[in-house]
Each structure stands twice: as structure tokens, then as C-alpha cells.
N, C-alpha and C positions, 0 to 999 in steps of 0.2 A: 199407842200402847207400848210399854217397855218390853223389849225382847228378853227372853231368858238367855243365860250364858250359852246353852246348847244352840238356841236359835241364832244368836249373834255369830257363833262359830260357823254354823252351817251357811249363813249368809255370806260370811267372809270367804269361805271355801268356794262357794258358787261364783262370787265376784272374781276370785283368782282365776277360775277356769275361763272367765270372759275377759281377763286382763284388765278389769276395772280396779286399778290399784288404789284409787282414792277411797273406794268403799272398803277395800281390804284394810287399808291403813286406819280408817275410822273405826272399823270393827275391832281391830287389835288394840287400839287405844281405849275403847270401851271395856274390853276384857282385862287389860293389864294396868291401866292407869286409873280405874275407878276405885272406889273404896273397897270393893271386894277384890282382894289380890289373888295372886296365882294359886296359893295354897287352897283356899276354899273352892276355887274353880276346879282344881284338879280332883278334889274329893267328890264333886258333883258330876263330873263328866268322865271321859276316858282317862286312864292313868298316864297315857302318853301325851296328854294335852300340851305340856310345855314344849315338846318337840314339834307338835303340829303347829303351834303358834310361832315357834322359831322358823319353821319352814316357810310359813306365810310371810313373815317379816323379811326373810331373805329374798323371797320372790319379788316383793315390792322394791327392795333395795336394788335388785338386778334389773327390773323391767320398768319401774316407774319413772316419772319425770322428776325434775328437781324438787318441786313442792311435795310430791308423794314421798320422796326419799327423806326430805327434811322432817316430815311428819312422822314417818315410821321409825326414824332414828331415836325418837323419844321412848320407844317401847323396849329397846334392847337392854337398858340397865335393869328393867324389871325381870327380864329373862335370866339374868345372872351370868356366871362364868361359862355356862353351856354355850353362850354365843361366841366365845373367843375362837375356838377351833374353826368353825365354819366361816367366820369373818376373815380369819387369816387365809383360809383357802380361797375365798373370794378375792382377797387382796393380791394373792399370788397367781390368780388366773388371768385369762385374757379378757376380763370384763372391761367395760368402758371406764375411762379415767374418772368420770364423775362418781360412779358407783364405788370405785376404789377410794376416792377421796372421802366419801362418807364412811367407808369401812375403817379407814385410818382414824377419822374423827370419833367414831363410836368406840373403837379399840382403846383410844386414849383415856377413856373413862374407867378402864380396868387396870388396877395395879397388879400386873402379873408378868413374870419374867418372859413368858412366851410372847407377850405383846411387844415388849421392848426388842427382843431378838428379831421379830418379824419386821418391826419398823426399821431397824438397822439394815436388814436385808433389802428392804425397799429402797433405802437411800443408795445402796450399792448398785441397784439395777435400773431404777427409774430415771428417765430423762424429762419427766413432766414437772415443770417448776412448781405449779400449784400443789401437786401431790407431794413433792419433796418439802414444800413449805409447811404443809400440814403435818408431815412426819416430824420435822424439826420442832414444831410447836408441841407435839406430844412428848418428845424427848426433853424439851425445856421444862415442861410441867412435871416430868418424872424426876428431875433433879439428880441427886447423887446416884440413884440406881442406874440411870442411863449413862452417867459418867463412867461407872465401872465397866459397863459393856463396851462403851466406845474406847476405853483404854486398851482393851484387847484388840480392837480393830486397828488401832494405831500401829500395832506391831507388824501388820501385814502390808506389803508393798501395794497390793491391789485395793486395799480399803483405807489406806492412810489418809488420802485426800478427803474422802467422804467423812471419816471420823473427825478430822480436823475442822471441817466446815460445820459439822454438827456441834462440836465442842465450842466453837467460836460463837454459835448462836445462844448457847446456854448461859454464858457470862456469869458464872458463879466462881467464887474464890477457889473451889475445889478443882477447877479446870486449869488453874495457873501452872502447876508443875507439869501437866501433860502438854500444854501449849509451849512451854519453855523447852520441852524436849525436841520440838520440831521447828524451832525458829531457824535452825541451820540445815533443815532438810534439803536434799538435792533438788526437790521440786519447788520452783519459785512460787507456784500458786499456793502451796502449803505454807511456805514462809510468809507470804503476804497475808494469808488468812490468819495465821497465828499472831503476827504483829498487829494487825488491825484489832483483833479481839483483846490482846494484852493491853492495848491502849486504854481500856476501860478501867484498869486497875493501876494503883500507884504503889510500887515497891522498888527498892533500890536495884534488885536483880532485874526487874522488868525495864527500868529506865536504862540500865546498861545495855540490855538487849536491843532496845529501841535505837539507842545511839549507834550501836554497831551496825544496825540495819540501814542507817543512812548511807553507808558505804557499800551496800549490796550492788552487785553488777546489774541487777534487773530493776528497771525503772518502777515497776508496780510495787516492788518491795520497798524501795526508797520512798515512794509516795506514801505508802501506808505508814512507814515510820515517821515521816514528817508530819502527817496529820495527827498521829498519836502524840507526838511531842508538843504539838501546839496546845494540847490540853494539860500540859504540865507546868502551868504558869507559876504555881507555888514553889516549884523546884528550879525555876529558870536560873536564878543566880547561883544556887548551890551546885548545879550540874553544868553551869556555863553553857547553857543550851544555844545561845546566840552564836558562839564560836563554832558549834557543830552544824548549825543550820545555815549560817551565812554563805558558805561555799556552794550550797545547793541553789542559791539564786542564780548561779552560773551553770546549773546542770544542763547536760545536753538534751534532756527531755523537758520540753516547755511546760508540761503539766506538773512535773516535779517542781519547777521554778515557781509556778503560780501557787501551788500548795504551800511552798516555803514562805512566800509572802503572806499568805493567810495565817500560817502558824506564827510567824513573827508578830503579826498584828495582834494575835490572841495573847502572846506572852506579855506584850505591853510595857516592856522595860525601856529605859532610855537607850540601852545598847541596841535593842531591837529596832527602835525608832531610827537610830543613826544608820543601821544597816539598810533599812528600807529606803531612806532618802538617798544614800550613796548609790544604791542600785538604780534609783529613779534618775539620778544625775547622769548616769553613764550613757554615752551616745550609742552604745551597743545594745541597750535594752530594747527588745521588741515591744511593740505597742500593746499586745495582749497582756504581757507581763507588767508593763507600766500601769495599765488599768488596775490590776490587782494590787500593785504597790500603793497606788493612790487610795484605793479602798481600805487597804490595811492601815495606812496612816490615819485614816478616819476612825478606824476601830480602836486604835491604841488607847485613846482616852487621855492623852497628855497634851499640855500646853505646847511642848516642844514639837509635837507632831503637827499641830495647827500652824505653827510658825514655818515648819518645813513646807506645808502645802502653800502657804503664802509665798514663800521663796520660789517654789516651783512655778507659780503663776507669773511672777514678776521677773525671774532671772533665767529660767530655763526655756529653751526653744520648743515649747510644747506644740503639738498639732492641735487643731481646733477641737477635735473629739476629746483629746486628753484634757484640754482646758475646761471643756464642759464637764468632764468627769470630776475634776477638782472642785468646781463650783457646786455641783450637786452634792458632793461629799461634805463640803463646808456647810451647806444648808441643812444637812441631816444630822449634825452633831447632837448627841443626846445628853451627855453629862451636863446637868444644870450649871455647874461651875465653869464650864467651857463655852456656854452659849454666848455670853457677852463678848468673849474674845472672837468667836466665829463671826458674830454680828459686825464687830468693828472691822474685821478683815474684809468682809463683803462690802461694807460701806467705803473703805479705803480703795477697793478695787474699782469703784464707780468713777474714780478720778484717775485711774491708771490707763494711759492711752492705749496700750496694746490690748487691754481687756475691754475697756469701755467702748471702743469703736465697733465692737461686734454686737449686733442686735441679739443674737442668740445668747451671748454672755450676759447682757443686761437683763434678758428675760430670766435666766437661771438665777442671777443675783436677786432679782425681785422675789421670785418664788422662795428662795432660800431665806431671805429676810422674813417673809411671812411665816415660814415653818419654824424658825428659831424662836419666835414669840417675844422678842425683846422690843419693848415700846420705844426705845431710843431710835429704832428704825422707822417710826411712823412718819415723821416729817420728811426725812430723805426719800421715803417711798412716794409720798405725795408730790414732792418736787420732781420725781421721775415721770410723773404724768405729763410733764412738758416735753417728753421725748417725742420726736417726730415719727417714730415707728409705731404704727397702730398696734401691732402684736405686743410690743413692749408695754404699751399702755394697758392692754387687756390683762397681761400678766401682773401688772401692778395692782389692778382692781382685784384680781383673785387673791393676791398677797394681802391686801388691806382687809379683805373680808375674813381672811384667816387670822390675821394679827390682832385686830381690835375693831370689829365691825361697827359697833355703835359710835365709838369715839371717832373713827375714821369718817363715818357718814356725816357726823355733825361738823367736822372740820371741812369736809368737801362742800357742805351746804354754805358754810361761811365764805369759803373761797369763791364759790359761784357768784357771789355778790360783788366781791372786791377784785376779782381777776377776770372780768368779762372779756376783755379784748386781748389778753396775752396768750401766749402759747400754752402756758399752764392752765389758764382759764378754759381754753378749748379742750385740754386734756381732762380737766375737772368735769366739764359738761358731758364728755363721753363716758367718764366713770359713773356719773350720776344716772345717765341713761341706762347703762349696763346694770347698775345696781338695782334699778327699779323694775327691771324686766322679770 
């Protein structure tokens, strides 16, 4: 039998005394989220009903488990702005962080100046990452109103970092002038935060700030500037970005060097390609950076970059791990117009002594040829089944299945009849056995 509003309220109050928060939450949802809204309820029961319901909801928020809190959060919008003040009080109390997280989440649904002010205060005082993350989400959703409040916080030494971090998360054009104000701040964390966020926008004033930041004495700021400039490919020639980035391949901080390689790869110009290969050629380049240089050459998407990778394999004294990295990169070339070139390079490498004598290299070449999908590699791959290394043969089988499974199987069936006693025939037999499993 359906309970009356009065009976439902009484049941919820009794459940609250027993700390049965799920029953309290269920009752509140029945009272506030049913078709009969708050106004008719108030006219039928006590005139202070809204406050009674709010008190019950707050009790659930403070004492319930996650599911109870999740459920009761749904009723606060129906209680209206009377919820704001007690929720702010809860937020600024010593309640557990989960209850505070829900308070922030609920407050985010109210467009009210007191809410934004409380959220900013929270960012200044809390060291809970999840709580701060929800606070930033609320500010992002508040948009321009939050920006105005954060602008005031930028003027204070004690709140400038928090304000900059929040502005950086909002990522709206209205934040640009404020972030440009702090790109030269004395605090390197603020500088890095501003630079990282400004990288989301493209304006001449921002580009100039990013370029200046590549000379910052603090590595984290230089790194942020390099990452941002890597997304300015459309302006690479106009701003001569390669000339600004190239010196950072020799930065004292290895992470800055690696991010510079990535940025040059994203720019994708011929000048960037040249800078990457010249750094790879240097005997002073550490291996972790060399790996990033090789990957960046693979991302460039230029024929010249593939030629450089070929040269690296055949002319440079690469370590085995670097050689493997080049082969993997060549096998993962994505632009369709470059796949034939990459295929031919890998095929040529099968006859290059320094490369071909390594079983691991032959395995990588086989897999790369399969991934590139060029049917010109079909017969050379089948010929590679004559390899004496069992692992190489198995990699060839995998590559053939990727490249052209039906055609390859038919070809293997034919060869199984004509190449019975040769090394190739033995490789074909192994391939067919693997294929049929």
C-alpha cells in the first residue's frame, strides 16, 4: 500500500535515528522526485518540511556509504538554493573527503556566486587530488563567472598558483590574457602551468611567449614550451620553429631533449627531419634520446625521413636495440603513399649483411612486411621460410597470415608439392602445420 507523504516522512525520520541511510534516501526520493513536488507536500504537512527534508539529506550525505550518498545527491536540486549554505558548511568542515567530494559535486549544480567563492577557497586549502579535481570541474563548467573570481586570486601571492592551475584547466579564450600575465612569474610552477595551457591556443602573442619559454632556466618550463610548440605545425615555417627547437636536442635535461624530438616529429617539415637525423648521427646522443629520434622520424610522414632511417641502419653504428627500434618503426609506417617505400627498404635490408645476420632483425622485418600490407612482399616472405631459425619461420607465418592469408595459403600448398626436399620445403611444411592448428 502506498504511504502518504506524512507516513513516508515519519519512516525516513525513524530510519535516520537508526542510521539506516538507504531507507532515508529512498524516502527522500519518493517525497522530492515523485510527481507531487515540494510545494504540494509543504501544504499538506508542516510548513518547515523543506528544512526537515534538507536536514535528512545532509545526514545521509555525512553518514552514508558511497551508494547512499550517490542516491541522495539527486534530491538536492529539488530542495533549491536553501541547500547551498549548509553544503558549503559541510565542505569547510572536518567531514570525510568523500562527503566533501559529493558536496562539491552537488554545489556545482547551482549557479551562485557563493558556490564559486567556496570552490576557490577549497582549492586554496585542500590537498586531496580527487576533491581538487571535482572543484576544478565545477569551475570549468561555470565558465566566465569562475574566470572573474580567479582573476582576483591571481593578484595574491598566496593564491596565485591555485588560480593559475584552475585557469589552466578551464581552457577558454577568456583565460588567455590572465595566463599571459603569469608566464614570467617568479614561481616556475606557475610559469609551466601557464605555458602548458596556452599551448591549446594559437595566437602570435602566445607563440612568442612559448618561444621565449624555451630559454627558461627551469627544465619543467622548457619542457612545457617544447610540447606546446610541437602542436604549432601550421606555423612552423613562419615562426622558424626548427631553429628554436633544434638547440634543445642538446639540453642538459634529457626529458627536454626527448620532448624536443617528439615536437620536431610532429612539425614534420624537411628542416625538422634533418635536425632529427643529425642528432641521431651524433656519437654523443644517449640511447634513450636516440630511441625518441627514431620514433620521431617515423612520425614525420616524409619520404626523406624513411631514407634517413634506412641510412641509420646501413651506415650508423647502432646498437642492437636501436636497430630493432628502426625496424619496428619502418614496419608501422601509416601514410599509404609511404608504405611501398617502407616495404622496399625492409626487403633491401634482408640482403644487408649487418642487418640480415641477426635473427631478431629478420623477425622484425618479417612482421613489418606483414603489417605494411604490400603484396610485393608476399614472395620474399615465403622465401624467408627457408631461414634456419625456427623463430624467424614462425614470425614469417604470422606475417603471411596478416598480409594475405588466402593467397599465401594457396601458394604454400603449391610449394609443399614442388619443394619437398629443400630447406624452403621444410619451412613450408612447418608453416602449413602452424597454419592448420
